[in-house]
N, C-alpha and C positions, 0 to 999 in steps of 0.2 A: 501139782503143788496148792497149798490154803496159799489161800490171799492175805500176803501181809499189812497193804496197804487199805482197811479196814476202816470203817469212817469212823469209828470207834474210837480206834488209836489213833487216824488222825487228830478226831476234837482233845484225845489226853496230851496228846504232845506241843496243840495249840495253846493249849490251856497252861501247859509247863515253858510255853514261851513266854506267856503273859506274866504267869509270876516273876518268875527273874528279871524280865525285863524291870517289872517292877521295882524288883531287889537294883538291879543296877544300877538302874540310873539314878538314883539316889545315893548310893555309896561312894562315889571316888568324891562325892561334893558337902558333904556331911560335917565334916573335920572344919571345911571352909564355915557353913552353916551354922556351928556351936561358937567358932571364931568372932562372926561376925555378928548373928545377932542376940547371940547370949554373952560374949566376951567373957568365951572359960579359956580357959590357960592349954596347953600340949598336955600336962598331965589330966585336965579334971577330960579331956577330950577324947583319951583313950581309958580312962576307965568307965566315961558312956557309951562308950560303944563299946567296950570290951561284953557287955553286961548282955550284949545281943547274942554275941558268940556263948556266952555260958548257958543264956539260957535254952540254947538250940542244942547244946549239946548235953543239956538234963533230960529234954524231953524228948531227944531219938530214938531211948528205950522204951519210952512210954508211947509214943508214939506207935513202934512197932506192934506192943501189946494190942493197944485200942485198933489198929489194921483188921486184926488175925481175928479179935474176938467178936467184933461188933460189926454189922455191917457196911461194909466197906464204901458206897456212897453218902452213906450216911455221913462218915467219919473224912468223908474227902469235901465234903459241902461246908459242914459243921468249923476246920479246919480254911476250906478259903474263907467263908463267910467274914472270922475273926481277922486273918491276915488282909482282907479288905480295909477292913473297917480300925485299921489302927494306922494306915495313911489319910483317913482322917483325923485321928487323937491327935496327928501330926504338927495337923490344922490347928488346930484348936491350946496345943498349948502353948500356955502362954510365959512358963518360966525354967528355968533349965533344968531343977528342979523333976517337975511334970514330965518333959521330955526324955527326960532320962531314964526314968520309971514306963513311961510310954517302947521307948526304943529297947528297953531290957524284952517288956511282957513281950515283943514281940517278935522275939524269936524265940520264944515257943508252938506257936502257931504257920509259922514260915517251916520248923524244921520238921514239924506233924505235917507237913501239906507236902513238903516232898517228898515225906516215907509214904506216905500216902495216895500220888500223883502217880509216883513212879511204880507202884505196888499194882494198884489199877489199869496200865499200863502196859503192864506184864500178865497180869490176867486178860485180857486183848487180844492179844497175839494168839493166833493158833500153838499148838505146843512145835511145834516140824518148822519154823519162823521165829520162834520165839530168841535165838541167838544173836541173830542178824536183828529179829527189830529192838532191840535191847540193845544194839551198838545205833543205832540210827534216834532211839529214842534223845540221846543226849548230844545231841546235834540237838537240841531247840534251846538245852542250859547253850552250848557254846554260841550259838546264835546271839542272845543274848548276852551274853555275855564280853561280843563282839561290837555291840551294834548300841547297848542302853549306855556305855558311859558317852562317849561319843554325844548320841545324839543329846543327852542330861548335858554336858558341857557346854554342847552348839548350843542350845536353848537358854541356860543362865548367860553365856558367854552372852547372845543376844538381848536377851528380857531383863536379866540383873535381877529373877526375882524366882526364888525359894515356893515360895507359895505358888504358881504355875506347874515344879514339877512335882512337889507334893500331889495338886491336883491331876498331874498325868498318869503317876503313878496310881491312885485313885480310882480312876479309870479306866486303867490296863489290868489292875486286878481284877475289877468290875465285868471288864468282859471275859476272863478268864473264867471266871466264876461260874459266866454263865452257859459256858461254853461245857462247863464240865457237869452242869446242873444236866444237859443233854444228853449225857452219854450213859449208856445201857450197861449198869454191870451186873453180870452173874451172884446168884448165895452162895453166899461157901455151905459145903454140903457140913452137913450132922458134924458130929462129933459122936464116934461110932467103938473109937479102941479105946481099949484100958487106960492107952498109953498118956492118950491126951487130955482122959478124965486125971491121971494121977499127977499130970506135968507140974515144975514147983513153978510158982512165981519168976525165980531167976532163970530156966529154960524161960519162961513165954518171954520175956523180957529180953533175953539177948538169945540169939541162935547157937547155943555151945559145940553145936555139932559141925559148927565151922570154923570154931577156932583158928585152924591156923592162919587160914581165910584174912582173918581179920588181925591178926598180928603182926602180917606181914603186908596189910595196906597201911597199917603205923609208921612203917619204915618210910614208905615214900609220902604219905601226908607232913609227916618231919620233915621234908624235904622241900615241898610246895606249900609249908608255912614258911620255911627261912627265905627263901626267894619270891615271895608275893610280900612277905612285910619288910626284906632288909634291900629291895633295887633296887630303890631310889638312891638312899645313901649310900648303898658299894660302891655304884655307877658315879656318881658325884665324886668319891673321892681316892676309886684307885683308875678310873677311865675319864673322867669330868664329862662323863655325860651330865645332862640339868635337864635335858626335854626329853628324852627317848624312852623316857619308862610308858606312856600310852603305847606308843610304837612296837615296841617289845610285847607287851600283853597282847597288842593287834596281832600281831603275830604267830604267838601263842597258841594263838584262837584258831587262826589262818591252819593250824599246824595242827590241832583237836579236830576239825572237822573233817580238810583232808585225809587223817589217818581213820574215822567212824567210815568216811564212804570208801577207800581203801581195804581197809580189813574185814567188810562186811563177808568176803566170800570165803575168808577162811573160817569166822563169825556161825555161819551156814551152813557150813559143814563140820561144824562142833569140836573145831580145832583150838580150843579156848587153851590150852596149855602154850603150847606155841603161840597164838596171839599175845600169851601174857609176858612170854619170854622174851619175844622180840621188842615190845613194849618198854620192859624192864631197859631192857640193853640199848635201847633207844635212847631212853631216859639221860642212863649213867652216861653214855657218851656228850649229850648235852650241858650235864652239870659239871662231867670236868672239862670239857674246852672252856666252857665259864668259868672257870680259878684258872685252871692250867695256861688257856692261850689271851690274857688282859686283852685283846686288840677288841674294835671297834665291830668288827668281821665274825669275829668267834661272838660275838656279844648277842647281834641279831642272829646269826647259824642259830646260836641254843638254844635261843624260843624257838624256836622253827622244830628244833629237836626235841626238843624237852615235851611240845605240842602234840609233834608226831608220838610222843613214849606213851604220855599219858593219853591220848587219844585213843590208842592199841591196849594199855594195862586196863584201863577202867571197865570196858566191857566187857574185858575178859576175867578179872577176876565178878564181876557181878555178876553175869553166867553163873557159873563156878560154886559162887552158896548159892545162886536159886538154883541151882539144878541138885543141889544134896539136897535141898530140902521138899517138906510135903507144898501142897498147895495152902494151907493152912499154916503156915509157917514162912509162908514166901516176905508177909509186912516183920516179922523180928528176924529173917538174912539180909531185907534192906537196911533196917533200922540199922543194924549188927555191922555190916559196913563201914555206912555212915559214920555210925558210932568211933569207929577206929579211925579210918582219916580225921576227922572231927580233933580226936584225941592227938593224933601225930603232927595235926599243925598246930594243936595247944603247944606241946611238947618245940615241935621248934621255932615258934616265936618267943618261950621262956627259953630256953637253954641256950637257941642261937643266941637274941641279948646279951645275957651274960654271957660269952665265947667272945663275943663284938669287944664287950666291954672290958674284959681282962686281956683277951689276946691279940684282935681287932676282927676287920670284917673279911678281912682275907680268911682268917682261920674259921670262922664263921659256914665259907663255900666251901674248903676243903674238907667240914666237919660231912657238909650236905654231901659229899661226893662221896665219901667212903662209907654215911648212912643210907645211902642209894645201894653200891656196892654191896654192904652185910644183907638189908633185905634181898638181892638177885643170891646171892649166897644164901638165903635162908628156902625161895622157895626153891631153885631144884635139893637141896637137901632135907627140906619135912614138908614147904604147903603140897607139893607136886602132888609127892607119893600121900598127902593126905587126901587130896580133891579125890584123889583115882581110888583111893580103898573107900569112902562113904557114899563114890560114885557107884560103885561095886557094891554095896551092899543095898542101897537103895535097887539099883538094878535086878534082887537077886528075892528081895521080899514079893 
């Protein structure tokens, strides 16, 4: 069997941990920074921080196009350089307006970098171990998500210095860029067939052949969007839990890590639809007991289940969309799935807030359970068949 843990794959995973660590060490503390340093109100804080997400969403399809069109290592290092530089710009931002501009623009290189780095990771994997390798790759995200916020909060409580946090993020991002600079990336094969040359701009920005997989991912992004943004206030109002949000996301991260470790065998065997179905159903149970059984036990149990479910779901869906694409379409396929996730999260934040405002947070989380159920139904009715047909067409070419 071909070697999975080759040096290039390990380097790209390490760089991915660095970029997400630099991102997550600041994320939970930025609202506090804006409030204390600039005196920003809650609505202004929301506007400043949302700019990052909007810019990231806009850059997703463009980054897929760049990764599939230009030398991937060049795109990767260019994106990493700008991602690194913007952490220094935070230190130099003397006014709220300048900080808002810097934060919004930072979403572009972050978005492009996540696509470029994961696409290069896919390219470093031997074909026979790709499914398994994609599953392991996500561990670097999950570890960063679990460790960085905790370390960031500890550093701030110990020093009360936001500047130190920005410097830590800057240095960690630099280390990630240096590591990625040592990765050997094979050049893309030249376009030789007429379909490559005549493809439309839209088809190069979005991987339209994987439309069902992308649309299906929107449902699951919606659920996570509501959960991640309204968990704290729902927990306080409905369960009286005021300090358990950090523990909740730590348990969710542990579930993600465990599921990626134990789901590798099914991925290695190519049982992608099995892994996806298992993940969806576990997540559905998690979201259901979260709202249907409002106790402290179910609250923390749902975190583990949702983590386990998403840990199965994500690598399965990514493998599904990548396996139907040619090598020169990996960037577009990768970014399309991320765009779908981002759109789902955005809809979850928007519609979840509207439902909560008019009916209540309990209704918002019941909608999450319903939307997740609709996503499961779509998978078995449409997505699974679509994937198998696309895979059959690719195999017969």
